[in-house]
C-alpha positions as CSV (number, residue, x, y, z in Angstrom):
1,M,0.0,0.0,0.0
2,T,2.8,2.4,0.9
3,R,4.5,1.7,-2.4
4,L,1.2,2.3,-4.2
5,L,0.6,5.6,-2.5
6,A,4.1,6.7,-3.2
7,A,3.5,6.0,-6.9
8,F,0.5,8.4,-7.2
9,P,2.6,11.6,-7.5
10,L,4.8,9.9,-10.1
11,L,1.7,8.8,-12.0
12,K,0.3,12.4,-11.9
13,A,3.6,13.8,-13.1
14,M,3.7,11.4,-15.9
15,R,0.1,12.3,-16.9
16,R,1.0,16.0,-16.9
17,L,4.1,15.3,-18.9
18,G,2.1,13.2,-21.3
19,G,-0.4,16.0,-21.7
20,A,2.3,18.6,-22.3
21,L,3.9,16.3,-24.9
22,L,0.6,15.8,-26.7
23,L,0.0,19.5,-26.7
24,S,3.5,20.2,-28.1
25,L,3.0,17.6,-30.8
26,A,-0.3,19.1,-31.7
27,V,1.2,22.6,-31.9
28,T,4.1,21.4,-34.0
29,A,1.7,19.6,-36.4
30,A,-0.5,22.8,-36.7
31,A,2.6,24.8,-37.5
32,Q,3.8,22.4,-40.2
33,D,0.4,22.7,-41.8
34,Y,0.1,26.4,-41.4
35,P,-1.5,28.1,-43.1
36,S,-4.3,25.7,-44.1
37,K,-7.0,28.3,-44.5
38,V,-7.5,32.0,-45.2
39,V,-5.5,34.4,-43.0
40,R,-6.9,37.8,-42.3
41,I,-4.7,40.8,-41.6
42,I,-6.4,43.5,-39.7
43,V,-5.3,47.1,-40.4
44,P,-6.8,49.4,-37.7
45,T,-6.6,52.5,-40.0
46,S,-8.2,53.5,-43.2
47,T,-6.9,52.7,-46.7
48,S,-4.1,54.4,-48.5
49,G,-1.8,55.1,-45.5
50,S,1.6,53.5,-45.1
51,V,0.3,50.7,-42.8
52,D,-2.4,49.7,-45.3
53,I,-0.1,49.9,-48.3
54,Y,2.6,47.7,-46.8
55,A,0.1,45.3,-45.3
56,R,-1.3,44.7,-48.8
57,L,2.2,44.3,-50.3
58,V,3.3,41.8,-47.7
59,A,-0.1,40.0,-47.9
60,R,0.4,39.6,-51.6
61,D,3.8,38.0,-51.2
62,L,2.7,35.8,-48.2
63,Q,-0.1,34.5,-50.4
64,T,2.5,33.6,-53.1
65,A,4.9,32.0,-50.6
66,F,2.3,29.9,-48.7
67,G,-0.2,29.3,-51.4
68,Q,-3.0,30.4,-49.2
69,S,-5.1,33.6,-49.2
70,F,-4.1,36.5,-46.9
71,I,-6.9,39.1,-46.8
72,V,-6.5,42.6,-45.5
73,E,-9.4,44.0,-43.6
74,N,-9.4,47.8,-42.7
75,R,-11.1,48.4,-39.4
76,P,-10.6,52.1,-38.6
77,G,-12.2,54.0,-35.8
78,A,-11.4,55.4,-32.3
79,T,-7.9,56.2,-33.4
80,G,-7.2,52.6,-34.3
81,M,-8.6,51.2,-31.1
82,I,-11.5,49.3,-32.8
83,G,-9.3,47.3,-35.1
84,S,-6.7,46.7,-32.4
85,E,-9.3,45.4,-30.0
86,L,-10.6,43.0,-32.7
87,A,-7.1,41.6,-33.2
88,R,-6.5,41.4,-29.5
89,R,-9.6,39.2,-29.0
90,A,-8.9,36.8,-31.9
91,A,-7.6,33.3,-31.3
92,P,-3.8,33.0,-31.2
93,D,-3.6,30.5,-34.0
94,G,-2.0,32.6,-36.7
95,Y,-5.2,33.1,-38.7
96,T,-5.6,36.7,-37.5
97,L,-2.7,39.0,-37.8
98,M,-2.5,42.8,-37.5
99,F,-0.3,45.4,-39.2
100,S,-0.1,48.7,-37.2
101,S,2.1,51.7,-36.5
102,N,3.5,53.0,-33.2
103,T,1.0,55.9,-33.6
104,T,-1.8,53.4,-33.1
105,H,-0.2,50.6,-31.2
106,V,2.0,52.4,-28.7
107,L,0.6,55.9,-28.5
108,G,-3.1,55.0,-29.0
109,P,-3.8,53.5,-25.6
110,L,-1.6,55.8,-23.5
111,P,-3.9,58.8,-23.0
112,R,-6.9,56.7,-22.3
113,E,-8.1,55.6,-18.8
114,P,-8.4,52.7,-18.5
115,R,-6.0,51.7,-21.2
116,P,-7.8,49.6,-23.8
117,F,-4.8,47.3,-24.3
118,D,-1.2,46.7,-23.4
119,A,1.0,47.1,-26.5
120,V,3.3,44.2,-25.3
121,A,1.3,41.9,-23.1
122,D,-1.8,41.7,-25.2
123,F,-0.1,41.0,-28.5
124,T,2.7,38.8,-30.0
125,S,5.2,41.1,-31.7
126,I,6.3,39.5,-35.0
127,T,8.6,41.9,-36.7
128,K,9.0,45.6,-37.5
129,L,8.9,46.3,-41.3
130,L,10.1,49.8,-41.8
131,R,10.5,53.1,-40.1
132,Y,10.8,56.7,-41.1
133,P,12.0,59.9,-39.4
134,L,9.7,62.8,-38.7
135,Y,10.4,65.9,-40.8
136,L,10.1,69.3,-39.2
137,L,8.4,71.6,-41.7
138,I,7.4,75.3,-41.6
139,H,5.4,77.6,-43.9
140,P,7.6,79.8,-46.0
141,S,6.1,82.9,-44.5
142,V,8.1,82.1,-41.3
143,P,11.3,84.2,-42.0
144,V,13.9,81.6,-41.0
145,R,16.1,79.1,-42.7
146,T,17.5,76.9,-40.0
147,L,16.3,75.0,-36.9
148,N,18.1,77.3,-34.5
149,E,16.7,80.4,-36.2
150,F,13.3,78.9,-35.9
151,I,13.7,78.2,-32.2
152,A,14.9,81.7,-31.6
153,F,12.0,83.1,-33.7
154,A,9.4,81.1,-31.8
155,K,10.8,81.9,-28.4
156,G,10.4,85.6,-29.2
157,R,6.7,85.0,-30.0
158,P,5.4,82.8,-27.1
159,G,2.0,81.4,-27.8
160,E,1.7,83.1,-31.3
161,L,2.8,80.3,-33.6
162,V,0.4,77.5,-34.4
163,Y,1.4,73.9,-35.1
164,A,-0.7,71.3,-36.9
165,S,-1.0,67.6,-36.1
166,A,-2.8,64.5,-37.4
167,G,-5.0,64.6,-34.2
168,L,-4.8,64.5,-30.5
169,A,-2.3,62.0,-29.1
170,S,-1.0,61.2,-32.6
171,M,2.8,60.8,-33.2
172,S,2.9,64.3,-34.9
173,H,1.2,65.7,-31.8
174,V,3.4,64.2,-29.1
175,A,6.6,64.7,-31.1
176,I,5.9,68.5,-31.3
177,E,5.1,68.5,-27.6
178,L,8.5,66.9,-27.0
179,F,10.1,69.4,-29.4
180,T,8.5,72.5,-27.8
181,H,9.5,71.3,-24.4
182,A,13.1,70.6,-25.4
183,A,13.4,73.9,-27.3
184,G,11.7,76.0,-24.6
185,V,9.0,77.1,-27.1
186,R,5.3,77.8,-26.4
187,A,2.9,77.3,-29.4
188,I,-0.8,76.6,-30.0
189,H,-1.9,73.1,-31.1
190,S,-4.4,72.8,-34.0
191,P,-5.3,69.1,-34.4
192,Y,-6.7,67.9,-37.8
193,K,-8.3,64.6,-38.8
194,G,-5.3,62.9,-40.2
195,P,-1.8,63.7,-41.6
196,T,-3.0,64.9,-45.0
197,P,-5.3,67.7,-43.7
198,A,-2.5,68.7,-41.3
199,L,0.0,68.9,-44.1
200,Q,-2.3,70.9,-46.3
201,A,-3.0,73.3,-43.4
202,V,0.6,74.2,-43.1
203,A,1.2,74.4,-46.9
204,G,-1.9,76.6,-47.1
205,G,-0.7,78.9,-44.3
206,E,-3.4,78.0,-41.7
207,A,-0.7,76.8,-39.3
208,H,3.0,77.6,-39.1
209,F,4.7,74.2,-38.6
210,L,4.3,70.5,-38.1
211,F,6.1,67.1,-38.1
212,N,5.4,64.9,-41.2
213,N,7.2,62.3,-43.2
214,I,9.6,62.9,-46.1
215,G,7.7,60.8,-48.6
216,T,4.6,62.9,-48.6
217,S,6.2,66.2,-47.8
218,Q,9.3,66.7,-49.9
219,A,7.3,67.4,-53.1
220,L,5.8,70.4,-51.4
221,V,9.2,71.5,-50.2
222,A,10.5,71.3,-53.8
223,A,7.5,73.3,-54.9
224,G,8.3,76.0,-52.4
225,K,5.1,75.5,-50.4
226,L,6.9,74.2,-47.3
227,R,10.4,74.6,-45.9
228,G,12.2,71.7,-44.3
229,L,14.4,72.4,-41.2
230,A,15.5,69.0,-39.8
231,I,14.6,65.4,-39.3
232,T,14.5,63.2,-36.2
233,G,16.5,60.0,-36.0
234,D,20.1,59.0,-35.3
235,K,21.4,59.6,-38.9
236,R,20.4,61.4,-42.1
237,S,17.8,59.9,-44.4
238,P,19.2,58.2,-47.5
239,V,16.5,59.8,-49.6
240,L,17.2,63.3,-48.2
241,P,20.9,63.2,-47.3
242,Q,21.2,67.0,-47.4
243,M,18.8,67.4,-44.5
244,P,20.5,67.4,-41.0
245,T,19.2,65.6,-38.0
246,M,18.0,67.5,-35.0
247,A,20.9,66.0,-33.0
248,E,23.4,67.4,-35.5
249,L,22.0,70.8,-34.9
250,G,22.3,70.5,-31.1
251,L,18.8,69.4,-30.1
252,R,19.2,66.0,-28.4
253,G,16.5,63.5,-27.4
254,F,15.1,62.8,-30.9
255,E,17.5,60.1,-32.0
256,N,14.9,57.4,-31.5
257,V,11.8,59.4,-32.4
258,N,10.3,57.9,-35.6
259,T,7.2,56.3,-37.0
260,W,7.2,52.6,-37.8
261,V,5.0,49.9,-39.3
262,G,5.0,46.5,-37.7
263,S,3.3,43.1,-37.7
264,F,1.5,41.5,-34.8
265,A,-0.7,38.6,-33.7
266,P,-2.8,38.0,-30.6
267,A,-0.9,37.1,-27.4
268,H,0.5,33.6,-27.0
269,L,0.9,32.8,-30.7
270,P,2.7,29.4,-30.8
271,Q,6.4,29.7,-31.3
272,P,6.6,27.5,-34.4
273,I,4.0,29.7,-36.1
274,L,5.7,32.9,-34.9
275,N,9.0,31.6,-36.4
276,K,7.4,30.8,-39.7
277,L,5.7,34.2,-40.0
278,S,8.7,36.2,-38.8
279,G,11.0,34.4,-41.2
280,E,8.8,34.8,-44.2
281,I,8.0,38.5,-43.6
282,T,11.7,39.2,-43.0
283,R,12.5,37.5,-46.3
284,I,9.8,39.5,-48.1
285,M,11.1,42.8,-46.7
286,R,14.6,42.0,-47.8
287,T,13.8,41.3,-51.4
288,P,15.3,43.8,-53.9
289,E,11.8,44.8,-55.1
290,M,10.6,45.6,-51.6
291,E,13.8,47.4,-50.6
292,K,13.5,49.6,-53.7
293,R,9.8,50.4,-52.9
294,V,10.6,51.3,-49.3
295,L,13.5,53.6,-50.3
296,N,11.4,55.3,-53.0
297,D,8.7,56.0,-50.4
298,G,11.2,57.7,-48.2
299,Y,11.3,54.9,-45.6
300,I,13.9,52.6,-44.2
301,A,13.5,48.8,-44.0
302,V,14.3,47.7,-40.5
303,V,13.1,44.1,-40.0
304,N,14.1,42.6,-36.6
305,T,13.4,39.5,-34.5
306,P,10.3,39.2,-32.4
307,S,12.2,39.6,-29.2
308,Q,14.0,42.7,-30.5
309,F,10.7,44.2,-31.6
310,R,9.1,43.5,-28.2
311,S,12.0,45.2,-26.4
312,E,11.8,48.3,-28.6
313,I,8.1,48.6,-28.0
314,L,8.7,48.4,-24.2
315,A,11.2,51.2,-24.4
316,E,8.9,53.3,-26.5
317,V,6.0,52.8,-24.1
318,E,8.2,54.1,-21.3
319,V,9.2,57.2,-23.2
320,W,5.8,58.2,-24.6
321,S,4.0,57.4,-21.3
322,R,6.2,60.0,-19.7
323,V,5.6,62.6,-22.4
324,V,1.8,62.0,-22.3
325,R,1.8,62.3,-18.5
326,E,4.0,65.3,-18.2
327,R,2.4,67.3,-21.1
328,G,-1.2,66.4,-20.0
329,I,-2.1,64.9,-23.4
330,K,-5.6,63.5,-23.5
331,A,-7.3,61.4,-26.2
332,E,-10.2,62.7,-28.3
């Protein structure tokens, strides 16, 4: 009897081990067959933006690589929170993915109480696809040519200059808040419903300055409707090598300020499926065709591993949480 009782814990442990082994075998088998049906890619923003464009380009190539349909679904609303919540609640089986940006994924939940989701804990980070610096632009009526001249001009007119953004708590908003704080400038915020209206507002003289991206802005600079002063980031952009970084001009703290597009899945995606998706998306982003497209759009391809991507998001959440808190930024 004593020997029989002593065997019970061993039997239980063996049953647990056997269950874990069966689960592991099932996950491995599912990964080997993945994908065996249609995969949907949720984009929590409207069509035609950088997230949507690259989600569709990658979906096209994933479909070719896997021989299975990858369908992009745009689910905009509530500054991306509707689509993000839909992806968060999906089964972690690889058949629902999400492509998003740090504007939506990192900044989106920060000014809201309670926060609708945790950018790291509630999702599986697959890989970053690309990033691009923010481009500080002014209307030509502002009589300056350099960043330092602009800071001096704005300091002499506290509360008189107006800056445009793509909306409250957008990247273009919090980046300007970071800039005005670092430069000791006071300006008036004029939020618009998206980056295009904000860009048009400065080009049309409704506002004095904003942060935007090179790809959509440089044509207006070339036409004389805007004037570029500097970019964020740790080095100059390969598509605009003559434009200095803010750090070069003496304004530190903007070396890691950029906008990126990345790929995600719901939390607890099985590792074999994560490896499969990460590897294939990385391969796609490194093809000559995609690298040329990224460069022509004024972006930089920066694929990384899931763990690297996760660590970078954690660091960003810390930085932008502080900015949102200290500057009193609230969501719409």
